[in-house]
Structure formats: C-alpha cells, structure tokens
N, C-alpha and C positions, 0 to 999 in steps of 0.2 A: 800784158794784161793777161789774165788770170782762165788759169782752164777751161774754168766754162764758158764763159765770154768770146773763148777764139770758140769754142767749142759751135756758140752760136752762128758766129760769127760766120763760119765756114759754111754752117750745117742751114743757113738763114745765104745768099751770096747761091749755094749752088741748089737752090728751088728756085731763087732766081734771075737763075740765068738759064734752068732748063724746064722752068714751065709746065707746063702739057707736053710735054716730045712722051716726059720717060712720067714712072709714079714721083707722087710725093715721099715718099719715102728714102726711095731712090737717091738721090736729086740729095735730102739730109743728110744720109749718112755718109756717104760720100764728099761730104762737102764738106761735116764736123768730120770727120781720121782728114781728111789735109789739114781744114785746122788747125785738127792740133797735133801734124804732123813735125809741123817746126822745131818746137817742146818737147819731144825725145833724145837731146843731144843734152837734158838734164839729167838725163839716165851716166851717161859720161863721166868715166872720175879720169881727166886728168891730169894727179896722181899731189895737190896738194890742192886747198879752199882756196887761196888764191887765185890757181888758175882755172882748178872751176868757174871760182865767179866772174871771169877778166872771159872767160873762151863760151860763161853759156852765152847765148843770141847771136851768135858770130856764123859757122859758114851754112850749120842749119835751114841760118834767117836773111839769109843771102840773097835777094833780085835774082842775079843772074843765074845763081847753081838751082837755084826751087824752076825759076824760066824752064833749067835744062833740065829738071830731070818729068817735070808736068805732060810732055808729051807719054811720057810709059806709061805712064798713071792714068790716064789719060786713055789708055788704050786696052790696060786690063779691068776698066770702070765698063767700059765697052763693051767683051770682051767676056763678061761674069753675069751681065746685064744680059746679056745675046743681043746688044743696040748694035753692031758696026758701024751699021750709017749713021751715027750720030757720034761717032766717034772727035769727029772739029767742037761744037756744043757742050760734049763733056771734059774735050781737051783747055776750051773756055773758059766752063764755068769749073771748074779742078782748079787750072791756075791762076784764076781770083782766088778760088778757096785760098790759095798758096799765101800768093800775095799780099794777102789782105791780112796774113801773119804780121807780116815783121812791120807793115806800116801800120795797128795800130798799136802796136810794141812799142812802134815811134813818137807816140801819140804820154807816154809815158816819159820818168827821169831816172831808166837804170840803163841806156845806153844798146844800142843797137847795132849792129854791124853789119847793114845790109849792102854795103856797097862792094863785102868784097867778091871776084879776087885783087879786086886791086885797088882798094884801100880798107886798110882797118878798124877805121876811124868810128868810135860808137855813135850815135844818133843816139839825140833824145830831143824832143821837146818840152818836155815834162807838165804838161799840161792839163792832165788824168794825171789817179793814184790807180794804182794796180790792178783794182778788188775796187768800180763802182758801179754799184746795185743798177743807180739811176740807165749810165748803157746798158746793159744786160735787160734789164728785165725789158725793154721793147723787144729786142733781138730775140730773145726762149717764147715770149708772147707772142710773137712773129710766127714763128717756128709752128711751135703748137699748134697756134690756130692752119695752119697750112696742112698738118698730119691730120686733123679731125674737122676741119669745117668740109662740105661744100667746096672742090677747083677752085672756083672762080673768086668767091668769099673770101679764101687759105688763098690763095699769092693774095690775092688785094692786100692781107695784114701782113699777109708775109713782107712783100715791097716799103708798106706800112712802117714794120718794125726795124728794116733800116734807115727808112730817111731819121725815128724818129734819133733813131741808135746818131747816123750820124751827123743830126744837128744838133747834136750833144756834145761830139764832140769840138762841132765850133761856138760852141757855147761856153766850153772847159775853158778854148781858147782866148776869146774877147775880155772871157772874166780872169785869166792869167796876164796880159798884156794891161788891163787896166788897176791891176793891184803892182804889179811892171814900173806903173808910173807912179804912184804914189809911194810907193819903194823907196824911187829914184829921189822924187822929194823931197822926201822925207830924210833922207842920209846925206841930198846935196844942204840940208838947210841945216844940219849939226854942222856943218860942214868935213865931214870923213870921205877920205882917202878909199874908193873901193875896186876894186883889183877884177872880180867876179863881184857877179852880182846870177842869182838865181831864189824861183822866184817856184810851185812847184804845194797842191795840193796838198790841202792832212786826209788825214785816211780813209772814204767812202763815201767822199764828198767832193764836191766843186763849191764849198762858198766859208770857206776858213780854207787860209792860206798859207804856206807856210813862207820866208824872207833869209834865205842865209847869206851874205854880207864876203866875202873875203877880203881884208884889208891884207897891208906891210904888217902889222905888228898882232894878230888873229883872227877871228871870224863872229861875225854878229847876225841871233840872228832875231828873227822875231816874225808877227804870227796877225794876221789879219786875213777879220768878218763880214765879206760884201754885208754884213747887215751895223760894223761898227757905225760911231757917230764920228765927224772929222776926219779932216786929214793926213791926219797925223801916225802915223807908226812907231810904239816901243821898243827899243831892240834892245837887249842882253849883249856883254861882251865875253868872249871868252877866249882862251888860249888854243896855239895850235902847237904848238909841245915845237917853235922852231929850232931849239936846238939839235934838239932831239932830231928833227928832218934833218938836221949841216951832220950830224953822227953818220947816217944811215944811208945819205944820199945814193950812195953807193951799192948800196946792198937794192936785191934784183926784185923782192916784192915792197916794194916801198916805191920805188920808182914806177912800175906795176898799177897800183892801187892809186901813186897819183896825176900819170896816166892817161887809167880810163876813169877815172872823178871829174879827170876835166879842172883837175885844182884845187877843188872844195874833198879836203879831207884834212885829219889831221891828226898830229904822235901826242901821245898820252900817257903817263903813268902811274899802272896800279901794284903798286907793291915793289916787284920788284923785277916787274912784263911790262915791260914797253911798245905797247896797243900802235896800228892804225887803225882810222876808222874811217869809209866814203861818208861825207854828215850830207848827201844827196839825203838818203833811205835811214827814216828816225829822226826825232828829236833830243839835244841836248838831255841826258848824258846818256843816251838811249841810242843803239848805232846800229844798223841789220846785220851791218858789215864792220865788222872786226874784225884782225887780227893783229896776234902776238908775232911782232916781227922780229923783237929781241930783249936780250934779261939781263939786267944785270949783277956783278959781280963780283962786288966788293966795290971798285970804284970804275970797273973797267965795265964797256957798252960790249953787248953780244948779238953777233945778228942770231935769228936764230931760226933755222933752215933741212926740214919746213915749215913755215907755218904754219899756224894750228889756231880754228874758228874761233873768236872770243865775240862773240854778236848777244847783246839781251834785249829785253824787250817792255824791263823794269813793269809798275802791277798795269798791268791791262786795264779792269774794271775800268781803278780812278782816272786813267787818260781817254779810258772811253765817255767819262760821267766828263770831263774835263773837254774833250770835242763838244760833247751836247750841247753842252751849256758855255765854251767861245765864241764856239758858229752859228749862234746867233748873238751875239753883241756883245755879251759882259763881261769886262773887263778885266781878269784872271788871267793870272798869272802863271807857264806851266806847270805840272810838275815836275818837280827833280829831287 
C-alpha cells in the first residue's frame, strides 16, 4: 500500500495497543515509524530496474525478520521514552505495527515475499488497489481523533477507525470473489480455455474491477462494475508475444518477470525494442512496469542487459474520466 496508509495503520495499531499506558503522540509516532520502516528497501539499488522491482517487498517485508528485529526497536522506544517498565507492551505494539505492513501489502496485487527466508514466493491477494482513500481515511480520522480529543473518547475513535478499515478489506475480498465468479461464468459460456485468471480493482476504488485471463494464444482483458447490469463480461483479446518469449526464454530478466508476475506478462515490440510488461498493474496498452529486454539489429534479436525501464501511464485525465463513468455502470470501451 501507499506510505500514507502504512503510516496511518502503524500509528493506529500503536495507539490501540499502548492505550493509556503512554502519551498518545508517543504511541502514534513510534507506530507510524514502524509502519513505514519496511518500505525503506525502495531506496536500495539492486543494479537494474527488474531487480529493483522484484526485490522490493522482499527481506524487509518478511514476517520472520521483522519479528526478530522488533525487540530491539521496542527496547529503543522504551529507553528513549523513559518507560523501561513498558518494554513488553512496546514490543507487542511495535511488532504488530511492523508485521501489519506486509500483511496489508499482501492485499494488493504487487507481490510480497513475506515468508522469506524460507521461500521467495511473492504472495498477493489483489483485492485492493495500492492507493484507496476509503481504506486510509478511517485510519487517519481515528488517529487524528486520538491525538486531538480527550483520551478515552479519542482511543474509541481510533479503535473505530481500525475496525472500519479492516471491514473495508473484508468487503474488497467479497467483491473480488463476486466478480471472479461472474468472469469465470462469462469465459466458460464463450468456451474460452483459461490458464490463469486475475481479478483486481481499478485505481482508487473497489467498485470497478479489471479482469485478465491468460489463454494459450494470448490474454483477454475485461472490466466489471458492481453497478453493471446483466451477468455477461465483455473481453478484448490481445497478443502476449509468444514467439518473442520463446526466443528470449533463457534471458534472465524475462524469466524474472515471468516468475514475479505469476505468468501475467506479455512481450511486445516497439520499433526495434522488445518490451516485457507485467499485466497485473496498468491496463492495455499502458503498464506501470515495462522493461526493454531486447533489440532487433537487422534480422537478429539481441538480449539487453541490464534491462531499462519503459513503463507508461497514457493520458491520465482521460483515464480518470473513463474510470469514473465506467464505475457508475456506463458501458464504455476503455481508452487505448
């Protein structure tokens, strides 16, 4: 999730666990710091854009390592706050602030390697967009209330914010399952053989959902609003660059993206450049994570090492207008 949501979650958890045992601002400050601490790995340069992408949310988001480091951070907090008798409580509060960070990231589609060092598998539920105001606002409101109101009432507002934000995550899972059922039924009715299916919300909401179906000869993309009428989902077909993949299957960056995206990727040609794109983030033809992995020189295809970033966003204003109208159930084709 975005940094604001993670800081707000960490602060809310810190305040909820510490309660009246320490000043609210201390609990919010230390909780917020621990809530954003795992994302400091984004400042580490691993040498190339593909490595930077696939090693974000890795060791720094592992539940095992965060659990190991939590006593040291709790000892520091208790010592600096002059509250050594509260060490165990600080330990619980800051451990929860640390581990709820990757658990929240798990709800997005990116992929979080929270089981390291035992496995590097990127786990992703994909039921919430990386920025969703309806998740963050209850947390922010609860923390602000805790800081500004009388202690008892402020703590109650903070708990209410945590409850509402958690309920919203539950809602996102339920909505995702509903859309998944509709998409699966539509694909089956058309007799389409699906190798993998992805259902994830479009930016900033859980009303309009994007569906990606990987097939033997390409991939399909469709959209479903919870306000749409009728059960049928319309899909557009696209090529995944199978021939290009066969030619570059041994190229390490291609294999890395294929693994990290869990098979939701495509290769495409732009002029002399060959790009690999992660199909999970963005929509046709614009993807947040695209990389130049090869170039044509005459009739020969030459792998590029290290790869370079080539992500694109398209016309953001036009996209936001389409998202707003499509979420309300208007049967509009997406901008391409």
